[in-house]
SEKOL-755107 format. One record per residue (C-alpha): x, y, z. Coordinates in Angstrom, 2 decimals. Layout:
N
<pt x="X" y="Y" z="Z"/>
...
This chain:
65
<pt x="-38.19" y="25.35" z="-43.92"/>
<pt x="-36.52" y="24.07" z="-40.81"/>
<pt x="-33.66" y="21.56" z="-40.56"/>
<pt x="-34.68" y="18.87" z="-38.04"/>
<pt x="-31.91" y="16.25" z="-38.49"/>
<pt x="-28.28" y="16.66" z="-39.45"/>
<pt x="-25.63" y="13.94" z="-39.80"/>
<pt x="-28.22" y="11.31" z="-38.92"/>
<pt x="-26.94" y="7.71" z="-39.00"/>
<pt x="-29.70" y="5.13" z="-39.31"/>
<pt x="-27.28" y="2.32" z="-38.46"/>
<pt x="-26.05" y="4.01" z="-35.28"/>
<pt x="-29.54" y="5.06" z="-34.15"/>
<pt x="-31.03" y="1.59" z="-34.74"/>
<pt x="-28.10" y="-0.21" z="-33.14"/>
<pt x="-27.25" y="-2.25" z="-36.22"/>
<pt x="-28.30" y="-2.98" z="-39.78"/>
<pt x="-31.60" y="-4.34" z="-41.12"/>
<pt x="-33.41" y="-2.86" z="-38.11"/>
<pt x="-36.26" y="-0.43" z="-38.23"/>
<pt x="-36.35" y="2.94" z="-36.61"/>
<pt x="-39.32" y="5.24" z="-36.17"/>
<pt x="-38.84" y="8.99" z="-35.87"/>
<pt x="-41.66" y="11.41" z="-35.05"/>
<pt x="-41.63" y="15.06" z="-36.03"/>
<pt x="-44.19" y="17.82" z="-35.69"/>
<pt x="-44.63" y="20.35" z="-38.48"/>
<pt x="-46.88" y="23.35" z="-38.90"/>
<pt x="-48.43" y="23.44" z="-42.37"/>
<pt x="-49.68" y="26.71" z="-43.77"/>
<pt x="-51.64" y="26.36" z="-46.95"/>
<pt x="-52.28" y="22.90" z="-48.31"/>
<pt x="-48.84" y="21.35" z="-48.84"/>
<pt x="-46.27" y="19.65" z="-46.63"/>
<pt x="-42.84" y="19.55" z="-48.25"/>
<pt x="-40.24" y="17.03" z="-47.04"/>
<pt x="-36.71" y="17.21" z="-48.45"/>
<pt x="-33.75" y="14.88" z="-48.09"/>
<pt x="-30.24" y="16.03" z="-48.92"/>
<pt x="-27.23" y="13.82" z="-49.52"/>
<pt x="-24.58" y="14.94" z="-47.03"/>
<pt x="-21.65" y="13.44" z="-48.92"/>
<pt x="-21.65" y="10.25" z="-46.87"/>
<pt x="-22.79" y="6.72" z="-47.64"/>
<pt x="-23.52" y="5.06" z="-50.96"/>
<pt x="-24.54" y="7.15" z="-53.95"/>
<pt x="-24.51" y="4.31" z="-56.46"/>
<pt x="-24.79" y="0.60" z="-56.57"/>
<pt x="-21.43" y="-0.64" z="-57.79"/>
<pt x="-22.13" y="-4.25" z="-56.85"/>
<pt x="-25.40" y="-6.07" z="-56.21"/>
<pt x="-25.97" y="-6.14" z="-52.45"/>
<pt x="-24.01" y="-2.97" z="-51.69"/>
<pt x="-26.54" y="-0.37" z="-50.59"/>
<pt x="-26.70" y="2.66" z="-48.34"/>
<pt x="-29.44" y="3.30" z="-45.79"/>
<pt x="-32.91" y="3.96" z="-47.12"/>
<pt x="-36.34" y="5.16" z="-46.08"/>
<pt x="-39.12" y="2.73" z="-46.88"/>
<pt x="-42.15" y="4.66" z="-45.59"/>
<pt x="-43.34" y="8.06" z="-44.47"/>
<pt x="-46.65" y="8.47" z="-42.69"/>
<pt x="-48.32" y="11.85" z="-42.22"/>
<pt x="-51.20" y="12.36" z="-39.79"/>
<pt x="-53.15" y="15.64" z="-39.86"/>
């Protein structure tokens, strides 16, 4: 695998909160599977201590062959 983003901040990249951002990446697939992994970098919210307190999230991933 290849690391394509490190220390990415959705809030900084989008210029605020509750704003969408679209990122495009190109990957070479050998075989029949594309594997996408996300790793928690020790930053942001890992739990929901209070309703309404959330960290950034990904709501969709689109893959085009």
